[in-house]
NUPASE-565855 format. One record per residue (C-alpha): residue number from 1; residue in three letters; x, y, z. Coordinates in pm, 1 decimal. Last residue first. Example, Ala and Ser with C-alpha at 12.3 -4.5 7.8 and 13.67 -1.06 7.14 Angstrom:
[r 2,"ser",[1367.0,-106.0,714.0]],
[r 1,"ala",[1230.0,-450.0,780.0]],
***
This chain:
[r 407,"lys",[-1771.3,-207.3,799.6]],
[r 406,"glu",[-1461.5,-15.8,910.4]],
[r 405,"gln",[-1348.0,-290.2,1145.9]],
[r 404,"ala",[-1357.3,-548.6,865.2]],
[r 403,"gln",[-1148.1,-326.2,637.7]],
[r 402,"thr",[-888.9,-276.6,910.5]],
[r 401,"thr",[-864.9,-650.1,971.8]],
[r 400,"gln",[-831.3,-719.1,599.7]],
[r 399,"met",[-549.6,-466.5,568.0]],
[r 398,"asn",[-371.5,-608.3,872.9]],
[r 397,"val",[-402.4,-959.6,726.6]],
[r 396,"met",[-248.5,-856.5,396.4]],
[r 395,"ala",[32.6,-657.6,554.2]],
[r 394,"glu",[112.0,-946.9,788.5]],
[r 393,"ala",[121.7,-1195.7,502.4]],
[r 392,"phe",[342.8,-977.5,281.8]],
[r 391,"ala",[577.9,-919.6,575.8]],
[r 390,"lys",[607.9,-1294.7,633.5]],
[r 389,"gly",[693.5,-1349.0,267.3]],
[r 388,"ile",[961.9,-1080.1,291.8]],
[r 387,"pro",[1097.5,-1229.3,616.7]],
[r 386,"ala",[1155.2,-1560.6,431.7]],
[r 385,"met",[1327.2,-1404.1,130.5]],
[r 384,"ile",[1612.4,-1230.1,311.8]],
[r 383,"lys",[1746.3,-1504.6,540.5]],
[r 382,"ala",[1629.7,-1753.5,278.0]],
[r 381,"ala",[1907.3,-1610.7,63.0]],
[r 380,"gly",[1909.6,-1651.6,-315.6]],
[r 379,"leu",[2118.0,-1334.0,-313.2]],
[r 378,"tyr",[1797.1,-1127.3,-323.5]],
[r 377,"his",[1744.9,-1259.3,-676.6]],
[r 376,"tyr",[1899.4,-952.0,-842.8]],
[r 375,"gly",[2189.0,-999.8,-600.6]],
[r 374,"gly",[2280.2,-1334.9,-747.8]],
[r 373,"asn",[2205.7,-1683.7,-619.2]],
[r 372,"ser",[2264.0,-1937.0,-340.8]],
[r 371,"ile",[2386.6,-1734.0,-44.6]],
[r 370,"gly",[2348.2,-1850.3,317.9]],
[r 369,"lys",[2650.6,-2076.7,278.5]],
[r 368,"leu",[2853.0,-1755.6,258.3]],
[r 367,"arg",[2781.5,-1702.8,626.7]],
[r 366,"lys",[2979.9,-2011.2,721.2]],
[r 365,"leu",[3271.3,-1897.2,508.5]],
[r 364,"glu",[3258.0,-1561.2,684.1]],
[r 363,"glu",[3261.9,-1727.0,1026.5]],
[r 362,"leu",[3558.4,-1943.6,928.4]],
[r 361,"thr",[3744.4,-1631.7,820.4]],
[r 360,"phe",[3802.3,-1552.8,455.0]],
[r 359,"asn",[4113.7,-1457.2,259.6]],
[r 358,"glu",[4373.9,-1702.4,393.1]],
[r 357,"ala",[4128.7,-1991.0,418.5]],
[r 356,"leu",[4018.0,-1934.1,59.2]],
[r 355,"ala",[4378.8,-1922.8,-58.4]],
[r 354,"lys",[4445.9,-2265.3,96.8]],
[r 353,"lys",[4133.8,-2419.6,-52.8]],
[r 352,"tyr",[4208.9,-2273.1,-395.9]],
[r 351,"thr",[4564.9,-2405.8,-391.2]],
[r 350,"glu",[4441.6,-2750.8,-285.2]],
[r 349,"asp",[4180.7,-2752.4,-561.5]],
[r 348,"arg",[4438.9,-2647.2,-817.7]],
[r 347,"ala",[4670.3,-2926.7,-706.3]],
[r 346,"ala",[4391.5,-3181.6,-745.6]],
[r 345,"gln",[4302.3,-3039.9,-1086.8]],
[r 344,"ile",[4651.3,-3093.0,-1234.9]],
[r 343,"val",[4861.4,-2788.5,-1324.0]],
[r 342,"ser",[4928.4,-2776.8,-1699.6]],
[r 341,"pro",[4693.0,-2481.2,-1755.9]],
[r 340,"asn",[4911.2,-2243.2,-1551.7]],
[r 339,"lys",[4810.0,-1891.1,-1654.9]],
[r 338,"lys",[4448.9,-2001.6,-1683.6]],
[r 337,"ala",[4451.3,-2107.7,-1318.2]],
[r 336,"glu",[4558.0,-1760.7,-1208.1]],
[r 335,"glu",[4269.4,-1607.8,-1399.5]],
[r 334,"glu",[4027.9,-1848.9,-1235.5]],
[r 333,"met",[4164.2,-1761.5,-892.8]],
[r 332,"lys",[4110.9,-1390.9,-958.9]],
[r 331,"ala",[3751.6,-1448.2,-1071.6]],
[r 330,"asn",[3686.2,-1660.4,-763.9]],
[r 329,"phe",[3817.8,-1388.6,-531.4]],
[r 328,"lys",[3615.3,-1118.8,-707.0]],
[r 327,"glu",[3299.3,-1328.0,-671.3]],
[r 326,"ile",[3384.8,-1412.1,-309.5]],
[r 325,"arg",[3421.7,-1043.7,-223.5]],
[r 324,"gln",[3097.6,-941.8,-393.8]],
[r 323,"gln",[2906.0,-1212.1,-208.8]],
[r 322,"leu",[3061.8,-1109.1,121.0]],
[r 321,"ala",[2952.1,-749.4,63.1]],
[r 320,"asp",[2597.8,-871.4,-12.1]],
[r 319,"leu",[2592.7,-1071.0,310.3]],
[r 318,"glu",[2702.1,-764.1,501.9]],
[r 317,"asp",[2437.9,-547.3,335.3]],
[r 316,"asp",[2152.4,-787.5,413.5]],
[r 315,"trp",[1828.2,-681.5,244.9]],
[r 314,"phe",[1516.5,-707.5,459.8]],
[r 313,"pro",[1478.1,-328.9,482.6]],
[r 312,"ala",[1464.6,-314.5,98.8]],
[r 311,"thr",[1139.3,-514.2,81.8]],
[r 310,"gln",[905.0,-215.6,113.4]],
[r 309,"val",[552.9,-351.0,148.6]],
[r 308,"val",[283.0,-133.3,-5.3]],
[r 307,"val",[-90.0,-145.6,56.1]],
[r 306,"val",[-396.3,-149.2,-169.0]],
[r 305,"asn",[-745.1,-168.9,-14.6]],
[r 304,"gly",[-721.0,111.9,240.1]],
[r 303,"met",[-673.2,390.2,-12.6]],
[r 302,"phe",[-701.0,241.4,-359.3]],
[r 301,"glu",[-970.1,470.6,-503.6]],
[r 300,"pro",[-796.4,776.1,-354.7]],
[r 299,"leu",[-461.1,693.2,-523.3]],
[r 298,"ser",[-184.1,658.6,-264.0]],
[r 297,"ala",[-142.1,283.3,-317.5]],
[r 296,"pro",[-73.8,347.8,-686.7]],
[r 295,"ala",[255.7,528.5,-606.1]],
[r 294,"ala",[450.0,240.6,-448.3]],
[r 293,"gln",[590.2,99.3,-770.9]],
[r 292,"ala",[670.5,444.4,-906.7]],
[r 291,"gln",[858.2,538.7,-591.0]],
[r 290,"arg",[1058.7,216.8,-616.9]],
[r 289,"phe",[1146.7,306.8,-976.5]],
[r 288,"tyr",[1271.2,646.1,-869.8]],
[r 287,"ser",[1503.8,486.1,-612.8]],
[r 286,"gln",[1616.1,231.6,-870.9]],
[r 285,"pro",[1734.6,495.1,-1118.2]],
[r 284,"leu",[1939.8,600.4,-936.8]],
[r 283,"gly",[2101.0,501.3,-609.4]],
[r 282,"val",[2012.5,266.3,-326.0]],
[r 281,"lys",[2073.9,303.1,44.5]],
[r 280,"val",[1782.4,87.7,162.8]],
[r 279,"gly",[1903.3,-241.4,22.0]],
[r 278,"glu",[2073.4,-351.6,-297.3]],
[r 277,"ile",[1760.4,-540.9,-405.8]],
[r 276,"gly",[1444.1,-392.6,-256.9]],
[r 275,"met",[1169.3,-416.7,-518.2]],
[r 274,"val",[838.3,-294.1,-379.3]],
[r 273,"gly",[598.6,-576.4,-293.1]],
[r 272,"ile",[253.2,-441.6,-375.1]],
[r 271,"val",[-24.2,-596.3,-163.7]],
[r 270,"phe",[-380.0,-588.4,-299.0]],
[r 269,"pro",[-707.9,-653.4,-119.6]],
[r 268,"leu",[-982.0,-745.7,-372.0]],
[r 267,"lys",[-1240.4,-468.3,-356.3]],
[r 266,"pro",[-1404.5,-516.1,-697.0]],
[r 265,"ala",[-1368.6,-898.6,-699.4]],
[r 264,"ser",[-1525.6,-1017.9,-1023.6]],
[r 263,"leu",[-1199.8,-1192.0,-1124.9]],
[r 262,"asp",[-1169.3,-999.9,-1452.0]],
[r 261,"lys",[-1275.6,-672.8,-1288.6]],
[r 260,"arg",[-1043.6,-701.1,-989.7]],
[r 259,"val",[-753.6,-800.2,-1212.8]],
[r 258,"asp",[-835.6,-513.1,-1449.6]],
[r 257,"arg",[-840.1,-250.6,-1174.5]],
[r 256,"ile",[-512.1,-373.0,-1025.3]],
[r 255,"phe",[-341.4,-387.2,-1365.7]],
[r 254,"met",[-466.1,-39.1,-1454.9]],
[r 253,"ala",[-303.8,95.1,-1137.6]],
[r 252,"leu",[12.6,-98.9,-1226.8]],
[r 251,"leu",[15.6,49.2,-1577.8]],
[r 250,"lys",[-16.4,404.4,-1447.2]],
[r 249,"ser",[260.2,352.2,-1191.8]],
[r 248,"tyr",[486.3,193.7,-1455.7]],
[r 247,"leu",[425.2,494.4,-1683.6]],
[r 246,"asp",[551.1,724.5,-1409.3]],
[r 245,"tyr",[890.1,555.7,-1434.2]],
[r 244,"gly",[1101.1,860.3,-1519.3]],
[r 243,"gly",[889.8,1075.2,-1290.3]],
[r 242,"pro",[1188.3,1215.5,-1104.0]],
[r 241,"lys",[1500.1,1184.8,-1321.7]],
[r 240,"asn",[1736.7,896.9,-1379.7]],
[r 239,"cys",[1477.7,721.0,-1593.8]],
[r 238,"gly",[1495.1,1001.4,-1850.1]],
[r 237,"asn",[1870.4,960.6,-1895.8]],
[r 236,"pro",[1833.1,1058.2,-2264.2]],
[r 235,"ser",[1470.5,1149.0,-2344.6]],
[r 234,"asp",[1144.2,959.7,-2359.1]],
[r 233,"glu",[1240.3,713.8,-2086.9]],
[r 232,"tyr",[1007.6,428.6,-2009.6]],
[r 231,"ser",[1027.8,153.0,-2270.0]],
[r 230,"leu",[1387.0,238.0,-2356.6]],
[r 229,"thr",[1486.7,198.4,-1991.4]],
[r 228,"ser",[1377.5,-161.8,-1966.8]],
[r 227,"val",[1617.5,-220.0,-1675.0]],
[r 226,"leu",[1369.0,-126.1,-1403.1]],
[r 225,"asp",[1088.2,-292.2,-1597.4]],
[r 224,"asn",[1274.5,-621.5,-1594.3]],
[r 223,"phe",[1342.7,-592.5,-1222.9]],
[r 222,"gly",[986.8,-513.4,-1120.7]],
[r 221,"gln",[775.7,-789.6,-976.1]],
[r 220,"phe",[607.4,-894.7,-652.1]],
[r 219,"trp",[228.3,-849.7,-667.9]],
[r 218,"val",[26.3,-1009.4,-384.9]],
[r 217,"phe",[-350.1,-1056.9,-427.1]],
[r 216,"gly",[-607.8,-1108.7,-153.7]],
[r 215,"ala",[-907.7,-1289.3,-4.2]],
[r 214,"leu",[-1098.6,-1433.9,-296.3]],
[r 213,"glu",[-1349.4,-1617.4,-79.9]],
[r 212,"tyr",[-1446.0,-1982.2,-111.6]],
[r 211,"gly",[-1746.9,-2205.4,-60.9]],
[r 210,"gln",[-1863.0,-2351.5,269.5]],
[r 209,"lys",[-2084.2,-2608.8,98.1]],
[r 208,"pro",[-1811.6,-2670.2,-159.5]],
[r 207,"asp",[-1584.9,-2808.2,116.5]],
[r 206,"tyr",[-1224.0,-2826.0,-5.8]],
[r 205,"glu",[-1024.3,-3114.4,144.3]],
[r 204,"pro",[-909.2,-3235.6,-199.1]],
[r 203,"asp",[-735.4,-2901.1,-256.4]],
[r 202,"val",[-594.0,-2888.8,-609.0]],
[r 201,"arg",[-855.4,-3089.4,-801.4]],
[r 200,"lys",[-1100.9,-2999.7,-524.6]],
[r 199,"ile",[-1085.1,-2639.1,-643.6]],
[r 198,"asp",[-1243.4,-2709.2,-980.8]],
[r 197,"ser",[-1354.5,-2380.3,-1140.2]],
[r 196,"leu",[-1134.3,-2182.0,-900.9]],
[r 195,"val",[-820.5,-2349.9,-1032.5]],
[r 194,"arg",[-909.8,-2282.9,-1396.3]],
[r 193,"arg",[-1008.9,-1922.9,-1321.5]],
[r 192,"val",[-673.0,-1855.3,-1156.2]],
[r 191,"his",[-495.3,-2020.7,-1447.7]],
[r 190,"glu",[-678.0,-1815.2,-1708.7]],
[r 189,"ile",[-610.6,-1491.9,-1519.3]],
[r 188,"met",[-236.6,-1558.4,-1506.1]],
[r 187,"leu",[-218.4,-1673.7,-1868.3]],
[r 186,"arg",[-400.1,-1357.2,-1975.9]],
[r 185,"tyr",[-161.6,-1131.5,-1784.5]],
[r 184,"tyr",[122.4,-1341.0,-1920.9]],
[r 183,"ala",[30.5,-1273.0,-2283.5]],
[r 182,"gly",[-52.7,-905.0,-2227.4]],
[r 181,"thr",[165.7,-791.4,-2516.3]],
[r 180,"asp",[383.7,-1076.8,-2637.6]],
[r 179,"lys",[220.8,-1133.7,-2977.7]],
[r 178,"ile",[199.0,-762.6,-3059.0]],
[r 177,"lys",[557.4,-715.2,-2940.6]],
[r 176,"glu",[682.0,-985.2,-3175.3]],
[r 175,"ser",[544.1,-796.6,-3476.3]],
[r 174,"lys",[688.6,-467.5,-3351.6]],
[r 173,"gln",[1026.0,-632.6,-3298.3]],
[r 172,"lys",[1027.6,-760.9,-3655.9]],
[r 171,"glu",[949.0,-412.6,-3784.5]],
[r 170,"val",[1223.2,-264.3,-3565.1]],
[r 169,"asp",[1501.5,-488.8,-3693.1]],
[r 168,"glu",[1782.5,-349.6,-3476.4]],
[r 167,"gly",[2070.1,-145.7,-3619.8]],
[r 166,"arg",[2150.7,18.0,-3287.1]],
[r 165,"glu",[2055.1,358.5,-3425.3]],
[r 164,"lys",[1724.8,207.8,-3533.8]],
[r 163,"arg",[1661.7,99.1,-3175.1]],
[r 162,"arg",[1738.3,446.9,-3041.9]],
[r 161,"ala",[1507.5,615.4,-3293.8]],
[r 160,"leu",[1220.0,379.4,-3219.7]],
[r 159,"glu",[1263.5,430.6,-2845.9]],
[r 158,"phe",[1264.7,810.9,-2875.0]],
[r 157,"asp",[966.6,818.0,-3109.7]],
[r 156,"ser",[774.3,625.8,-2844.8]],
[r 155,"trp",[628.0,284.8,-2921.6]],
[r 154,"val",[298.9,225.8,-2742.1]],
[r 153,"tyr",[218.9,-135.2,-2649.3]],
[r 152,"pro",[-143.6,-209.0,-2725.4]],
[r 151,"gly",[-424.9,-119.8,-2487.1]],
[r 150,"ala",[-370.6,-28.7,-2122.3]],
[r 149,"ser",[-720.1,-159.9,-2035.2]],
[r 148,"pro",[-605.7,-514.1,-2112.6]],
[r 147,"pro",[-326.4,-513.7,-1850.9]],
[r 146,"arg",[35.6,-547.0,-1968.2]],
[r 145,"phe",[183.6,-849.5,-1790.6]],
[r 144,"asn",[421.1,-932.3,-2078.6]],
[r 143,"thr",[453.9,-579.7,-2223.5]],
[r 142,"his",[495.4,-280.9,-1986.3]],
[r 141,"leu",[463.0,-507.2,-1682.5]],
[r 140,"asp",[776.1,-709.7,-1741.3]],
[r 139,"arg",[871.9,-1076.6,-1744.2]],
[r 138,"gly",[1220.2,-1222.8,-1687.9]],
[r 137,"gly",[1113.1,-1506.6,-1461.5]],
[r 136,"trp",[753.2,-1626.9,-1460.2]],
[r 135,"ser",[511.8,-1632.9,-1170.7]],
[r 134,"thr",[154.7,-1748.1,-1115.6]],
[r 133,"lys",[86.9,-1870.2,-760.2]],
[r 132,"ile",[-260.1,-1968.7,-646.0]],
[r 131,"leu",[-254.1,-2011.3,-268.1]],
[r 130,"leu",[-542.3,-2188.3,-94.9]],
[r 129,"ile",[-628.3,-2149.3,272.4]],
[r 128,"pro",[-849.4,-2338.5,519.3]],
[r 127,"gly",[-759.9,-2211.7,765.7]],
[r 126,"gly",[-642.8,-2008.9,1062.1]],
[r 125,"leu",[-619.4,-1634.7,1010.8]],
[r 124,"leu",[-292.1,-1532.4,1174.5]],
[r 123,"lys",[-106.2,-1864.5,1177.3]],
[r 122,"glu",[-242.3,-1969.1,839.9]],
[r 121,"val",[-148.3,-1631.9,692.6]],
[r 120,"tyr",[190.3,-1674.4,858.8]],
[r 119,"ile",[271.4,-2014.0,707.3]],
[r 118,"gly",[127.4,-1923.3,368.0]],
[r 117,"phe",[337.2,-1607.8,335.7]],
[r 116,"thr",[635.6,-1795.6,479.3]],
[r 115,"phe",[633.0,-2044.5,193.1]],
[r 114,"glu",[493.7,-1820.4,-83.4]],
[r 113,"pro",[781.9,-1570.6,-55.5]],
[r 112,"gly",[1001.3,-1795.0,-270.0]],
[r 111,"ile",[1156.2,-2129.4,-191.3]],
[r 110,"glu",[1408.8,-2350.6,-365.3]],
[r 109,"ser",[1504.3,-2718.0,-402.2]],
[r 108,"pro",[1201.2,-2814.9,-611.4]],
[r 107,"ser",[1284.7,-2529.4,-849.2]],
[r 106,"ala",[1178.4,-2164.4,-891.4]],
[r 105,"gly",[1006.5,-2190.5,-554.2]],
[r 104,"phe",[740.1,-2440.3,-449.0]],
[r 103,"gly",[1003.2,-2663.2,-288.2]],
[r 102,"ala",[944.4,-2593.5,80.6]],
[r 101,"thr",[594.6,-2670.2,207.1]],
[r 100,"leu",[237.4,-2591.7,110.7]],
[r 99,"lys",[9.3,-2889.6,66.6]],
[r 98,"gly",[1.7,-2996.3,-295.3]],
[r 97,"thr",[14.5,-2867.9,-649.0]],
[r 96,"gln",[276.6,-2797.6,-912.2]],
[r 95,"glu",[161.1,-2690.2,-1257.0]],
[r 94,"ser",[336.6,-2672.2,-1591.4]],
[r 93,"ala",[197.2,-2372.1,-1782.5]],
[r 92,"asp",[490.8,-2149.1,-1870.8]],
[r 91,"asp",[767.1,-2406.8,-1884.0]],
[r 90,"gly",[1038.0,-2548.7,-1661.3]],
[r 89,"ala",[848.5,-2606.5,-1339.4]],
[r 88,"cys",[826.3,-2257.5,-1192.5]],
[r 87,"gly",[567.6,-2090.0,-1415.7]],
[r 86,"ile",[263.9,-2240.5,-1248.0]],
[r 85,"ser",[181.2,-2291.0,-880.5]],
[r 84,"ser",[-123.0,-2443.2,-711.0]],
[r 83,"ile",[-104.0,-2438.4,-332.9]],
[r 82,"trp",[-274.1,-2586.2,-27.8]],
[r 81,"val",[-266.9,-2446.6,324.9]],
[r 80,"lys",[-442.4,-2611.1,619.2]],
[r 79,"lys",[-189.3,-2861.6,746.6]],
[r 78,"cys",[122.5,-2676.0,634.4]],
[r 77,"val",[418.5,-2904.3,570.0]],
[r 76,"arg",[721.3,-2785.0,765.4]],
[r 75,"pro",[1065.2,-2830.7,618.4]],
[r 74,"thr",[1275.3,-3095.5,797.4]],
[r 73,"gly",[1487.5,-2989.5,1093.0]],
[r 72,"asp",[1379.7,-3268.3,1330.1]],
[r 71,"ala",[1160.2,-3031.1,1532.5]],
[r 70,"asn",[976.2,-2928.0,1217.9]],
[r 69,"arg",[1085.6,-2629.3,1018.5]],
[r 68,"met",[942.1,-2309.1,874.7]],
[r 67,"glu",[797.2,-2170.3,1197.9]],
[r 66,"asn",[1127.5,-2216.9,1378.6]],
[r 65,"leu",[1299.3,-2044.6,1087.8]],
[r 64,"ile",[1081.6,-1739.8,1147.2]],
[r 63,"pro",[1191.3,-1729.8,1511.7]],
[r 62,"ala",[1557.9,-1748.3,1399.1]],
[r 61,"thr",[1515.9,-1459.0,1154.6]],
[r 60,"lys",[1542.5,-1154.3,1377.4]],
[r 59,"ser",[1772.7,-1313.6,1637.4]],
[r 58,"asp",[2016.4,-1406.9,1361.3]],
[r 57,"asp",[2220.4,-1727.5,1387.7]],
[r 56,"ala",[1939.3,-1965.5,1288.8]],
[r 55,"met",[1862.7,-1794.8,957.2]],
[r 54,"ser",[2182.3,-1928.1,801.0]],
[r 53,"asp",[2046.4,-2282.0,825.8]],
[r 52,"leu",[1775.5,-2198.8,570.6]],
[r 51,"thr",[2036.3,-2146.4,299.2]],
[r 50,"ser",[2031.9,-2512.9,193.0]],
[r 49,"val",[1664.7,-2465.8,104.9]],
[r 48,"asn",[1781.7,-2266.7,-196.3]],
[r 47,"ala",[1641.4,-1914.2,-220.0]],
[r 46,"his",[1550.9,-1852.2,-583.5]],
[r 45,"gly",[1183.2,-1762.8,-551.2]],
[r 44,"gln",[914.1,-1759.3,-818.6]],
[r 43,"met",[798.5,-1425.4,-679.9]],
[r 42,"asn",[1156.9,-1311.6,-720.4]],
[r 41,"ser",[1158.1,-1437.7,-1078.2]],
[r 40,"gln",[844.1,-1256.6,-1197.7]],
[r 39,"gly",[511.4,-1163.8,-1046.1]],
[r 38,"ala",[194.1,-1311.5,-901.3]],
[r 37,"leu",[60.0,-1450.7,-573.5]],
[r 36,"ile",[-316.1,-1503.5,-553.2]],
[r 35,"phe",[-476.6,-1571.4,-215.6]],
[r 34,"val",[-786.2,-1785.5,-168.4]],
[r 33,"lys",[-959.3,-1815.5,169.7]],
[r 32,"leu",[-1172.0,-2129.6,187.2]],
[r 31,"pro",[-1500.6,-2052.1,360.5]],
[r 30,"lys",[-1516.7,-2141.4,728.1]],
[r 29,"ala",[-1614.0,-2445.7,933.6]],
[r 28,"ala",[-1570.4,-2390.5,1308.0]],
[r 27,"ala",[-1942.4,-2368.2,1382.4]],
[r 26,"his",[-2014.2,-2679.6,1176.1]],
[r 25,"ser",[-1736.7,-2871.5,1349.9]],
[r 24,"val",[-1857.0,-2757.7,1692.7]],
[r 23,"val",[-2216.3,-2854.7,1611.1]],
[r 22,"gly",[-2104.9,-3189.9,1470.4]],
[r 21,"ala",[-1891.2,-3254.6,1775.9]],
[r 20,"met",[-2190.7,-3177.6,1996.1]],
[r 19,"leu",[-2406.7,-3416.1,1794.4]],
[r 18,"gly",[-2146.7,-3688.7,1829.5]],
[r 17,"leu",[-2114.2,-3623.1,2201.0]],
[r 16,"val",[-2491.0,-3649.8,2237.8]],
[r 15,"leu",[-2501.7,-3971.7,2036.9]],
[r 14,"gly",[-2214.9,-4122.3,2234.3]],
[r 13,"ile",[-2382.8,-4032.2,2562.1]],
[r 12,"ile",[-2707.2,-4189.6,2441.5]],
[r 11,"met",[-2527.8,-4505.3,2328.5]],
[r 10,"phe",[-2340.8,-4523.9,2658.7]],
[r 9,"lys",[-2667.7,-4511.0,2851.3]],
[r 8,"val",[-2826.2,-4768.4,2624.2]],
[r 7,"ser",[-2532.0,-5001.2,2683.4]],
[r 6,"gln",[-2547.4,-4938.7,3058.8]],
[r 5,"gly",[-2915.4,-5026.5,3061.1]],
[r 4,"val",[-2849.5,-5346.0,2866.2]],
[r 3,"asn",[-2577.5,-5446.0,3109.6]],
[r 2,"arg",[-2807.4,-5387.8,3409.3]],
[r 1,"met",[-3087.5,-5575.2,3244.5]],
***
């Protein structure tokens, strides 16, 4: 009898504990927060994972690196963040899915802002979280991402005249423009809808009973519009004057409205990542372009639900200077090699190694390992890209917190 009584007692305790666990689990369950990340090559991300080590020597980035890595140095795999990404796997629609970690950049060996964005959103909000990333290199807003409400691409008399002067086939370009206009806007929306229609395909832990919430949108794009001067200027040097990129501001405002309409999310929080290559001290026309990118956030309808993140402060001037030095050095060495084509490769390698040691200190050579791409891709430096993703996350969460307090 004593043993039977103890068994019953333990059964009751187990039942109570089970019920308590169920109550706690139910109380802790939350809707899946879905964030959309969109843009061109810098949203794809060209920071090679080999550049992560360079973050350790800077007091500003070392804490971020600690969040990105496990104790053994391997990239962290987020427990509560899943991702679907298209545009980074070799063609427009190939999809990568899985728990967020390194390797969801432009290639499996690279990261973009998605890695630290997901890490810090999870840290600040908890989970569960789903990122839907749609990014394609070399795409612009005036054509490729052109929002539906902007209508067809408008050819200015100035652009037509300039293209004819260059001997270009304008009629052929017009035909191609019709096909290209809005193509990547549509592909972006289609992919978001596809993921949301079957979330468990991407996130097998998704609980349909809790549902999901479209929690935010991050836009990180701009380089191709910056250099598409013919699409913006209506007079010589128009982009080097105030207002030269006003059209970009109008298109971006339309883009925000159309995204919200097409995704049935009228107040979807929006973060605009303002292009920051070359750093804070930048010349024309980039300074005017940055103003144009930031302008929509000041519109009355977007106050409080669209915020700007300036990425220029995360640029590293010293790293950029090193990159320029090594490029000039390599070009000079290549010219020298061409003058002596009969020299065997082993001798060339030894000459290069010796010259490198004479022109760069050991510390500089170590820092150069933190670069994996060109300046237009933020030097392919995790030291630059990782803080940008973190800043996007903090801006998004701060906006949501402010909105919640105002309700």
